[in-house]
C-alpha positions, 0 to 999 in steps of 0.5 A: 497516524492512520491513513487510507491509501488508494493504490493502482493494482495490476497483475502485469502489463497486459492485465486490467488494473483497478484502484485499491484502498488500504488503511495503513496504521503506524505512519509517522509524520517524519516518514517519506512517501517511499517509507510509507509504501514500504509499511503498506507492502510489509502489511500486505505481505504479513496478511498474505495479500501480495 
């Protein structure tokens, strides 16, 4: 399954934040919300975005 996630991103508590959209592929209907976020984080790390 392919989903588009809108996530609040902010460098630290004092920095301004904004919503960011990410497309995540390979999501299973059996995954929990936290597992889905783990998949997104792994993708971001591999792309050097986080």
